N, C-alpha and C positions, 0 to 999 in steps of 0.2 A: 145707590141713592145719593143725590147731590147734598152736600153739606155746606154750611156757611164758613167761609174762610175766616171771617172776622171772629166768629164764635170759637173756632179752633185756635186762632191766635190768642184769644183771651184765655182759653183753657191752658195752652202752653205757657203763657205768662204767669198764671196762678201756680203752676207747679214749681216755681222757684222758691215758694214759701216752705219753711221747714215742716216736715210731716204731711205735706200735701202732695198726694199722688194724682194720677190722671183722673181716677173716679171722683175723688173729693173735689178736684178742680172743676170737673164737669158739673157737679151738684152746685158748687158756688156760682159758676157762670150762669147756669139756668136760673138760679135764684135772683141773680143780678138783673137778668133780662126781664123776669117777671115782677121785680120790685118797682116801687114808685120811682119814676124817672128822676125826681128831685133828689132822692136819697142816693141813687146811683151816680148822679152827677156830683153830688157832694163828696162821695167816696173818691171819685175821679180827681176832683180838685185837691183833696187831701193828699192823695198819692203823688200828684204833680208837685205839690208844695214841699214834700219832704226832699225832693231832689234839688229844688231851687232855694229853699229857705232854711235848711238845717246843715250845719257843718260840725266838725269836731273841734273841741277846745284846743288851742295851740299848746297849752301846758299839759293838761291831764288826759285829754282825748275823749271826754264825754260829749254827748250831743248837746249842742246849743243852737239857738236861733242865730241867723247870720248877723242881725243887728247887735247881738251880744259879742260876737266874734270881732266885729269892726271896732267896738269900744275897748276890747281887750288889748292890754299891752303884753309884752313878753314876760313880765314878772308878775302878772296878775291873773289868777285863775278864779273865775267867778264862784264856782262851787266851793273850792277850798278856802278862799279868803273870806267870802261873804258869811260863812257859817262858823267862823272862829275855830278852824280846824288846827290840829297839832301839826306844825310844819316839820317836826323831827321824825314823823312816821310816813311811810309811803306804802300803799298796797298796790301791787301790780296785778292787773286783770287781763283777761283775754279780749273782752269786749265791753262797751258801755253798758250793756244789759247786766253784766256781772256787777258793775259799780252800783247800779240802782238796786239790785237784789241784796247786795252786802249792806248798803246804806239803810235799807228799810228793815232788814232782819237782824242786825247786830248793833252793838253800841260803839262800833269803830268810829273814831273822830279824827283820823289822820287824813293825809292827802291821798290821791289816787294817781295811778298812771296806767293808761289803757294801751295795751299792745294791739297790733292790727291782725288779730287772729292767732292761730296756733302754728307751731312749727310743723311743716309737712314737706320734707325734702323731696318726696316723690312728685309733689305738685309744684316744686320750685320755690317753696316758701322757707327760706332759711332765716337766721337771726337778723339779717339786714332788712329783709322784706317785712318782717313783723314788727320792726321798730326797736330791736334790742340795743342798737347803737344809740338811738334817741333816748332810751331809758337810761343808759349809762351816762350820757351827757347830762340828763336831768338830775341824776343822783350825784354827780360830781359838782353841780352848781349849788345844790341845796345843802343845808346844815342837817343832814338826815342821819339819825342814829339807828333807825330800825326799818327794815324792809320786810314786808309781809307779802307772801305769794298767795294771792286770792284767786288762784288759777284752777280751773276745773280739769284736773288731770285725767278724769275718766273720758274726756272727749278726745284725748290724744290717741292716735291710732295704734301706737305700739310703745312698748316699754323702752325701746331704743331711743325713740324721740323724747320720751320723758327724761331719760338719763342725760341726753344732750342738753335739753332745756335746763335741767337742774345744774349741770356742770357749768354752763355759761353763767348762770346767776351766782353760783359759788365763786367763780373766778372774779366776778364783779364785787361780791361781798368782801372777798379777801383783799382785793386791791383798794377798796374804799374803807375797810375796817368796820363794816356794818354787822349788826346782829340780825339773825333771821329766826323767826318762829317756823316750826315745821309746816303748819298751815293755820288758817284763820281760826279754826275751831279750838286750837290750844289756848288762846287767850280770850277770844270772844265767843264764849260758849252759848250757843242757841241751838235748839233742836231743829230749826228750819234749815240749817246749813247742810 
């Protein structure tokens, strides 16, 4: 039976989303085809806008609109400065999604630093690729007394990778004289973490 190439391309594109396999992508694609065209076009516009109009903060790495990035200086982080955050604390996370989850579910009021994903030597992602050097530079610049690892260790593929990650941060801590909590739950106790 002849199939639509465009439909199959859409299904393949939808499978990049986390937790979406081919069957779920097919259901989503069929729903989009059957939906109101205005709603489908609106979704298409929103998807196009995220690639054109959203970037990462130059300082902490959260998602910001491009107009905010343009106004930002090297010493000014909108999230951290605008909300009277504690500049002596930095929470390192794997992704901007972690920042939003921590911010909404804890009473943490320090700065953030977002790495570019997790260590994965098999995929060619080492300390440099995920921004560890950038995090060290950020830590050296600031008057930081406390570094918190708000990192989802369960997402790391092996205990060896976890040990490498921890060793790298311990090395940074020792060189900079920072104090480290074991994880965010030790100080900011919430059941949602």
